[in-house]
N, C-alpha and C positions, 0 to 999 in steps of 0.2 A: 468433423466436429459438429455437434448438434447446434441448432440455432440458439438454444438457451445458453449454451456455453459461449458462443460467439458474442451474444448480446452482453453477457456479464464481463467478458474480456474487454469489450469496447468500453464499458463503464469503468472497469479497473484501470485501464489505460488512461482514461480521462482524469481520474483521481490522481494517478501518478503524475500526469502533466500538471495538474493543479498544485501538487506538492512541490514539484521542481520549479514552477513559476513563482511560488511563494518564497522559496529559498532564494531565488534570484532577486526578487523584489525587496525582501525584508533583511537580507544579509546572509552571507554564506559562512557565518562563524557561529560556533556554539555559544559564544558570549552574547551575540545579538539574539539568538533564540532564547537563551536562558533569561534574558532581561525583559522579554516582551510576552506577556500572557496571551495576548491576541494571536501572536505568531504561534505560540504553543498550541492554542486551541484550534487554530486553523489546520495545522499539520495533524494534530491528534484526531480531529473530525474526519479528515480524509483517510487516515489509517483505519479508523473505525469502519468507515463505509467500505473500504477495500475488504476488510474482514467479513463484513456482512455479505458482500458479493461472492467472495470465495466460498462461503458456506452454501451458496446456491448453485455452485458448479456441480455438474453431475459427477458421481463417484467414478464413472468410467474415465472421464477426462482427467480428474485429479490423479487417478491411479496411473494413467498413461503418461503423465507429465511430472510425476513426483521426483524423478531424477534431476529435473531442471528447476523446480520451484518447491520450496518447503511449505506446502499449503497448510499443514497443521500448525506450524509456527505463526503463520499469518493470522489464522483464526485465533490462536492463543494471544497474540498481541492485541487483537480486537477486544478480547475479554479483559485484558489488563486495562485498556483505555476505558472501557465501559464501567468496570467494577471497582477500579482503584485509582481514579483520576488524581485525587489528592496525594497519593503515594507513588505516582509514576516516577521512575528514574528518567529525568529529562535527557541524560546522556544516551540512554537506550533509544528513546524516541528520536533523538537527533541522528543517531547511527542508522536507524531504520530509514529515516527520511533521506539521508545523504549517501548511504551505501547500498541498502537493499532496494529502495524504490527505483533508482535508475536501472538496476538489473531487472526488476519486475517489469518496468516499462518496456525495456528492450525485448524481453520475452514475449510480452503481449503483442507488441508490434510485429515481431517475427511470426507469431502464430496467426495473427490476423491477415498478414500478407500472404502467407503460405496457403491459406484457406480461400483465397479469392479465385 
């Protein structure tokens, strides 16, 4: 793994950790998420940042790991957050935060450990 990819994976992992901590702190129900615009913005910002970081991963790395992570979908979610915030489906954001982010976090952790 190139240093550039490692650095980005570390930051992606950090944003995943931030999302998971926010869910624990603010409430692990969709109703709590739906009712709190700050909660929504916090999660959405982290998802946006993850998408930005994914865009900076080398093509070699994304290609080598595409069977484990859907990089293109992550980048696509970033675009949804950036360009359509008023029209975002909150259920989709919630599902990303509670289903996809834990998986991405584990993937990053495993990759970073295996590269030490």
